[in-house]
C-alpha positions in Angstrom: -28.2 -92.7 -51.9 -27.4 -89.5 -53.9 -25.9 -86.4 -52.3 -28.3 -83.6 -51.8 -26.9 -80.1 -52.5 -28.1 -76.7 -51.2 -27.2 -73.1 -51.7 -27.9 -70.1 -49.4 -26.6 -66.6 -50.2 -26.9 -63.1 -48.8 -25.3 -59.9 -47.6 -25.5 -60.9 -43.9 -25.6 -57.2 -42.7 -25.3 -58.3 -39.9 -25.4 -62.0 -39.5 -28.4 -62.7 -37.3 -30.4 -65.5 -35.8 -32.7 -65.7 -38.8 -29.7 -66.3 -41.0 -28.5 -69.0 -38.6 -31.9 -70.6 -38.7 -31.8 -70.7 -42.5 -28.3 -72.2 -42.5 -29.4 -74.8 -39.9 -32.5 -75.7 -42.0 -30.4 -76.1 -45.1 -27.8 -78.2 -43.3 -30.6 -80.5 -42.0 -32.1 -80.9 -45.5 -28.8 -81.3 -47.5 -25.6 -83.3 -47.4 -23.7 -80.3 -48.7 -24.6 -76.6 -48.4 -22.7 -73.7 -50.0 -23.1 -70.4 -48.2 -22.1 -67.4 -50.2 -21.8 -63.8 -48.9 -22.2 -61.2 -51.6 -20.2 -58.1 -51.0 -20.1 -54.6 -52.5 -23.7 -54.8 -53.9 -25.8 -51.7 -54.2 -27.6 -52.1 -50.9 -24.4 -52.8 -49.0 -22.6 -49.7 -50.4 -25.5 -47.5 -49.5 -25.7 -48.8 -46.0 -22.0 -48.6 -45.4 -21.9 -44.9 -46.4 -24.2 -44.0 -43.5 -23.7 -46.9 -41.0 -20.1 -47.2 -39.9 -20.8 -50.0 -37.4 -17.9 -52.5 -37.3 -20.3 -55.5 -37.3 -21.2 -54.6 -40.9 -17.6 -54.7 -42.2 -16.7 -57.5 -44.7 -14.1 -58.7 -42.2 -16.5 -59.0 -39.3 -19.1 -60.7 -41.4 -16.6 -63.1 -42.9 -15.3 -64.1 -39.5 -18.8 -64.7 -38.2 -19.8 -66.8 -41.2 -16.6 -68.8 -41.1 -17.2 -69.7 -37.4 -20.9 -70.6 -38.1 -20.2 -72.7 -41.2 -17.5 -74.6 -39.3 -20.1 -75.8 -36.9 -21.8 -77.8 -39.7 -20.2 -80.8 -41.5 -20.8 -80.4 -45.2 -21.3 -76.6 -45.1 -18.8 -74.4 -46.9 -18.4 -70.7 -47.2 -17.4 -68.4 -50.0 -17.4 -64.7 -50.9 -18.4 -63.1 -54.3 -17.6 -59.5 -54.9 -20.4 -57.8 -56.9 -18.4 -54.7 -57.7 -17.0 -55.9 -61.0 -20.4 -57.3 -62.0 -22.2 -53.9 -62.2 -24.1 -52.9 -65.3 -22.8 -49.8 -67.2 -25.2 -47.6 -65.1 -23.6 -48.9 -61.9 -26.5 -51.0 -60.8 -26.2 -54.5 -59.4 -27.0 -57.4 -61.8 -27.9 -60.7 -60.2 -27.7 -62.5 -63.6 -24.0 -61.7 -63.7 -23.6 -63.3 -60.3 -25.1 -66.6 -61.5 -22.0 -67.9 -63.3 -19.9 -67.1 -60.3 -22.3 -68.9 -58.0 -22.1 -71.8 -60.4 -18.3 -72.0 -59.9 -19.0 -73.0 -56.3 -22.4 -74.7 -56.8 -22.5 -76.4 -60.2 -25.6 -78.2 -59.2 -28.1 -77.7 -56.4 -31.2 -79.5 -55.3 -32.4 -76.6 -53.2 -31.8 -72.9 -53.0 -32.7 -71.3 -49.6 -34.0 -67.9 -48.7 -36.6 -66.1 -46.6 -37.8 -64.0 -49.5 -40.6 -65.3 -51.7 -39.9 -62.5 -54.3 -36.6 -64.2 -55.2 -38.5 -67.1 -56.7 -38.6 -65.8 -60.3 -34.8 -65.2 -60.3 -34.0 -68.5 -58.7 -36.2 -70.4 -61.2 -34.3 -68.7 -64.1 -30.8 -69.0 -62.6 -31.1 -72.4 -60.9 -33.8 -74.2 -62.8 -33.0 -77.6 -61.3 -33.4 -76.3 -57.7 -36.4 -76.1 -55.5 -36.7 -72.7 -53.8 -37.1 -73.4 -50.0 -38.5 -70.3 -48.3 -37.5 -70.4 -44.7 -39.6 -68.4 -42.2 -40.8 -65.7 -44.7 -43.1 -64.2 -42.1 -40.3 -64.1 -39.6 -42.4 -66.0 -37.0 -39.5 -68.1 -35.7 -37.1 -65.1 -35.5 -38.9 -61.8 -35.9 -35.9 -59.9 -37.1 -34.1 -58.6 -40.2 -30.8 -56.9 -40.9 -32.7 -53.7 -41.5 -34.4 -53.9 -38.1 -31.1 -54.6 -36.3 -29.3 -51.7 -38.1 -32.1 -49.4 -36.9 -31.7 -50.4 -33.3 -29.9 -47.8 -31.2 -28.7 -49.9 -28.3 -26.0 -52.5 -28.7 -27.7 -54.6 -26.1 -30.8 -54.8 -28.3 -28.7 -55.7 -31.3 -26.8 -58.4 -29.5 -30.1 -60.3 -28.7 -30.6 -61.0 -32.4 -27.0 -61.3 -33.7 -25.0 -64.5 -33.9 
């Protein structure tokens, strides 16, 4: 029986139950899953300028993801810094991320996300992989990082965070 490889990446701003559901889904489908947190991308830098919540720091997200990934045999965690990958105009360039992802995931059977619009990029970057869209309509966990960041009460945020 051949080993089945998966990849799941994101900003995890913050890590929430929807992310955990995606990691859990990937771990159930694959023998080995690589989770990569991308830091210093355009969205993150814009968010961190106005939202100083500690849960959004690289350190807090790293600690959370390390704890979660340790719960699953065969799931490993890495970080890729997008800052040196910017185009001359300063914009983020996912195509420049691809070789760095390939350092950690030279081959994958599946790439996981909750975003159907990532399909074209994934097909180009990881042509051998099937894009598995996990809970795109957010029916299992009706939450997103944007929604959590917009919540004013920490009690409300904690309901959704890992």
